[in-house]
C-alpha positions in Angstrom: 59.0 39.2 14.9 62.3 37.9 16.0 63.3 37.0 12.5 62.2 40.4 11.2 64.4 42.1 13.8 67.3 39.8 13.0 66.9 40.6 9.3 67.6 44.3 10.1 64.1 45.8 10.1 64.0 48.9 12.3 60.3 49.7 12.1 57.1 47.7 11.7 54.5 49.5 9.6 51.3 49.8 11.6 52.6 47.7 14.5 50.7 48.7 17.7 51.6 45.7 19.9 54.9 46.4 21.7 54.1 43.5 24.0 55.5 41.0 21.5 58.9 42.8 21.4 58.9 43.2 25.2 58.2 39.5 25.6 61.1 38.6 23.3 63.4 40.9 25.4 62.2 39.4 28.7 63.0 35.8 27.6 66.4 36.8 26.0 65.4 36.1 22.4 66.2 39.7 21.3 68.9 41.8 22.8 68.1 45.2 24.2 71.2 46.5 22.4 69.5 45.7 19.1 66.3 47.6 20.1 68.5 50.5 21.2 70.1 50.5 17.7 66.9 50.6 15.8 65.4 53.3 18.0 68.6 55.4 17.5 68.3 55.0 13.7 64.7 56.0 13.7 65.2 59.0 15.9 68.1 60.1 13.8 66.0 60.1 10.7 63.3 62.0 12.4 65.9 64.6 13.6 67.3 64.9 10.0 63.8 65.5 8.7 63.3 68.3 11.2 60.4 66.5 12.9 61.5 67.6 16.4 61.6 71.3 15.4 58.5 71.3 13.3 56.3 68.2 13.7 53.2 69.7 12.1 51.9 69.2 8.6 51.6 72.2 6.3 48.0 71.6 5.3 48.2 73.7 2.1 51.3 72.0 0.9 49.8 68.6 1.7 46.7 69.4 -0.3 48.8 70.3 -3.3 51.0 67.2 -2.8 48.9 64.2 -1.8 47.4 62.2 -4.7 49.3 63.9 -7.5 48.5 62.1 -10.8 52.2 61.8 -11.8 53.2 60.4 -8.5 50.4 57.8 -8.7 51.6 56.9 -12.1 55.2 56.6 -11.0 54.1 54.5 -8.0 52.2 52.1 -10.3 55.3 51.8 -12.5 57.6 51.1 -9.6 55.2 48.6 -8.2 54.9 46.9 -11.6 51.3 47.8 -12.3 51.9 48.9 -15.9 
């Protein structure tokens, strides 16, 4: 986790164990300043996306958007699954 933070990662996908980061902070392996930076960047993006004003999913729009065939195709192309 320390190496990932040092590499510039701001968010761990699916990470649900903050104890590891807290332990690194407590022993001085990661600086609190760095954690503050990544939290600030994440919150800024959420603010720019409007998630504080309207955090709810538009269900009708989601139904029309999720799983679109052309997006699946594009995703496979970008991933290299030709």
